[in-house]
C-alpha positions in Angstrom: -165.2 11.7 -25.9 -164.1 12.9 -22.5 -166.3 15.3 -20.7 -166.4 18.8 -22.0 -166.6 21.5 -19.4 -170.0 23.2 -19.5 -169.2 26.0 -17.1 -168.3 29.1 -19.1 -166.1 30.4 -16.3 -163.6 27.6 -17.1 -162.9 29.2 -20.5 -160.8 32.3 -21.0 -161.8 32.9 -24.6 -165.4 34.1 -25.4 -167.0 35.4 -28.6 -170.6 36.2 -29.4 -172.2 34.5 -32.4 -175.0 36.3 -34.3 -177.1 33.8 -36.2 -177.7 34.7 -39.8 -180.9 33.8 -41.6 -178.7 31.8 -44.0 -177.4 29.6 -41.1 -180.8 27.9 -40.9 -182.0 24.9 -42.9 -185.4 23.7 -44.1 -186.3 22.7 -40.6 -186.1 26.2 -39.4 -183.1 25.8 -37.1 -179.4 26.3 -37.4 -178.0 23.6 -39.6 -175.5 21.2 -38.0 -172.8 22.2 -40.6 -173.0 25.8 -39.4 -171.7 24.8 -35.9 -168.6 23.4 -37.6 -168.1 26.7 -39.3 -168.7 28.5 -35.9 -166.0 26.3 -34.4 -163.7 27.3 -37.4 -164.4 31.0 -37.0 -164.0 31.1 -33.2 -160.8 29.0 -33.5 -159.3 31.5 -36.0 -160.2 34.4 -33.7 -158.6 32.6 -30.8 -155.3 32.1 -32.6 -155.4 35.6 -34.0 -155.9 36.9 -30.5 -152.8 34.8 -29.4 -151.0 36.1 -32.5 -150.5 32.6 -33.7 -152.6 32.9 -36.9 -150.6 34.5 -39.6 -152.0 34.9 -43.1 -149.7 36.9 -45.4 -151.6 35.6 -48.5 -148.9 33.0 -49.3 -149.3 29.3 -49.0 -147.7 28.2 -45.7 -145.1 25.6 -45.6 -146.6 24.1 -42.5 -149.6 24.6 -40.2 -152.2 23.1 -38.0 -154.7 20.7 -39.5 -157.8 19.2 -37.9 -157.7 15.4 -37.5 -161.0 14.9 -35.7 -164.1 16.8 -34.6 -166.9 15.6 -32.4 -170.0 17.6 -31.7 -172.9 17.0 -29.4 -176.0 18.9 -30.3 -178.1 19.7 -27.2 -180.6 22.3 -28.2 -181.9 24.0 -31.4 -181.0 27.6 -32.2 -182.7 29.9 -34.7 -182.4 33.3 -36.3 -182.2 36.0 -34.8 -180.7 34.5 -31.7 -177.3 35.4 -30.3 -175.2 32.6 -28.9 -172.2 32.8 -26.6 -169.2 30.7 -27.6 -166.4 29.7 -25.3 -163.2 28.1 -26.5 -160.1 26.6 -24.9 -157.2 24.4 -25.6 -158.0 21.5 -23.2 -154.8 19.4 -23.8 -151.5 19.9 -25.4 -148.4 17.8 -26.2 -145.6 18.0 -28.7 -147.6 16.2 -31.4 -151.3 17.1 -31.0 -153.6 19.5 -29.2 -157.3 19.4 -28.4 -159.7 22.3 -28.3 -163.1 22.4 -26.6 -166.0 24.6 -27.7 -169.0 25.4 -25.6 -172.0 27.3 -27.1 -174.7 28.6 -24.9 -178.0 30.4 -25.9 -179.2 33.6 -24.3 -180.7 31.6 -21.4 -177.3 30.0 -20.7 -178.6 26.6 -21.9 -176.1 24.4 -23.7 -176.7 24.4 -27.4 -173.5 22.5 -28.6 -170.3 21.0 -27.1 -167.5 20.1 -29.4 -163.9 18.8 -29.3 -161.4 19.0 -32.1 -158.1 17.3 -32.3 -155.3 19.0 -34.3 -151.8 18.3 -35.4 -149.1 20.2 -37.3 -148.5 19.3 -40.9 -145.5 19.9 -43.2 -147.3 20.7 -46.5 -144.0 20.6 -48.6 -143.0 17.1 -47.4 -146.5 15.8 -46.8 -146.0 14.6 -43.2 -146.8 15.5 -39.7 -144.2 17.4 -37.6 -144.0 18.4 -33.9 -145.9 21.5 -32.9 -143.7 24.6 -33.0 -142.1 25.6 -29.7 -143.5 29.1 -29.9 -147.0 27.7 -30.4 -146.6 25.4 -27.4 -145.3 28.1 -25.2 -147.9 30.7 -26.0 -150.9 28.3 -25.7 -149.4 26.8 -22.5 -149.0 30.3 -21.0 -152.4 31.5 -22.0 -154.3 28.4 -20.9 -152.1 27.6 -17.9 -151.5 24.1 -19.3 -148.8 21.6 -18.7 -147.3 20.1 -21.9 -147.8 16.3 -21.8 
């Protein structure tokens, strides 16, 4: 995995995560699966903020799907900590995009870094399709990226 930026100033999107008691496991720290859920939640908020996440209650004909996710766990977190999450689209082309997640604790120590790879999928015809132009343009504009 390429290096994930650990400077929160390199991310435009930020959300606080309040750890719930139920996020912890038998070892008394946040369970590793919860960080995947945090990534999912922050990603949904990012796309909602960019007005790219539409949910009208109907099954979409196409949409983004996760192909791969890598997480590096750096430090334990526990209830009732508050974490700071930072998310960005780190690369973008017409077929796939990658998103980086940085989670810091209240002392600004790195708790988790993660990268997810996504593509667009046609659910009706069961095949991958190019990313929609509107999606490409909005993310490119927000992040200041070039489309590869």
